[in-house]
C-alpha positions in Angstrom: 95.3 157.8 64.0 95.4 161.2 62.2 92.4 163.5 62.0 93.8 167.2 61.2 91.8 169.6 63.0 91.8 172.1 59.8 89.8 169.4 57.8 86.1 169.3 58.4 84.7 165.5 58.3 81.6 163.5 57.4 79.4 160.4 58.9 80.5 158.5 55.9 84.6 159.0 56.5 85.4 161.9 53.8 87.5 164.8 54.5 86.8 168.3 53.4 89.7 171.0 53.1 88.2 173.8 52.5 90.0 176.7 50.1 87.7 179.8 49.6 85.3 178.5 47.1 86.7 175.4 46.4 87.4 172.5 48.4 89.6 169.3 48.3 87.9 166.1 49.1 89.4 162.6 50.2 88.6 159.8 52.8 90.2 159.2 56.3 92.4 157.8 57.6 90.3 155.7 59.6 88.3 154.8 56.7 91.3 153.9 54.7 92.6 151.3 57.6 89.3 149.6 57.3 88.7 149.4 53.5 92.9 147.7 53.9 94.9 147.8 50.8 93.4 150.0 48.0 94.2 148.8 44.4 91.4 151.2 42.5 89.9 154.5 42.3 87.0 154.8 40.5 85.8 158.6 39.8 84.3 159.9 36.5 82.3 162.9 37.7 84.7 165.6 36.5 82.6 168.6 35.0 79.3 167.1 36.6 77.5 169.0 39.5 77.5 166.4 42.2 74.3 167.0 45.0 75.7 166.6 48.8 75.1 162.7 49.9 75.4 161.7 46.3 78.2 159.0 45.3 81.1 161.1 43.4 83.0 157.6 42.7 83.9 154.4 44.2 87.1 152.9 46.3 88.5 149.5 45.5 90.2 147.6 48.2 91.7 144.1 48.3 88.3 142.5 50.0 85.4 145.3 49.0 84.1 148.1 47.1 83.0 151.2 48.9 81.0 154.4 47.6 82.4 157.7 47.8 79.9 160.3 49.0 79.6 164.1 48.1 80.2 166.1 51.1 78.6 169.2 50.1 77.1 170.1 46.4 79.6 171.1 43.9 80.8 170.8 40.6 83.9 168.0 40.1 86.6 170.2 38.9 89.8 167.7 39.2 90.3 164.1 40.0 93.9 163.2 41.3 95.8 162.2 38.5 98.0 160.3 40.7 95.2 157.4 41.7 95.3 155.9 38.3 98.9 154.7 38.7 98.8 155.1 42.7 95.9 154.2 44.4 97.9 153.1 47.3 98.5 156.9 48.0 95.2 156.6 49.9 96.5 154.4 52.3 99.9 155.9 52.3 99.0 159.5 52.5 95.2 159.8 52.7 95.4 163.5 53.6 98.0 165.0 51.3 99.1 163.1 47.7 96.2 160.6 48.3 93.4 163.3 47.8 90.8 162.7 45.4 88.9 165.6 43.8 88.8 169.1 43.9 85.4 171.1 43.8 83.5 174.2 43.5 81.5 174.5 46.4 77.7 175.2 45.2 76.3 175.9 48.5 78.8 177.0 51.5 76.2 176.8 54.0 76.6 173.2 54.0 80.1 173.2 55.2 78.1 174.2 58.8 76.9 170.1 58.9 80.2 168.7 58.8 82.0 167.2 62.0 85.0 169.0 63.4 88.3 166.6 64.0 87.1 166.0 67.5 83.5 165.6 66.5 84.6 163.1 64.0 87.1 161.1 66.5 83.9 160.8 68.9 81.8 159.4 66.1 84.4 156.6 65.2 85.1 156.1 68.9 89.0 157.5 69.0 
């Protein structure tokens, strides 16, 4: 499995790519494999401030629906428009075209609590 070193990770299997005061968030390669074929991504929090740990959307696979948890507090600026017609991008390219949301980070101090790639690998037994 692939876990890019430049990203931060959560125990809930989200990844975070920090770009200044903004971040891009998606689910990890591990998470998409566990879910199986993703058929729908439901995120309707654009323009909303979402607190760390709160649900910002759901992802639906053939056999299950899973909540998406906000890794750090912030305002949701954008949802990946490609996911409406191609939710399978989360399976095929979880760290690229399969990203989920872009946020404005509210508290950069929360980033320190996120996991490194090595810590995340250890958590999932990789």
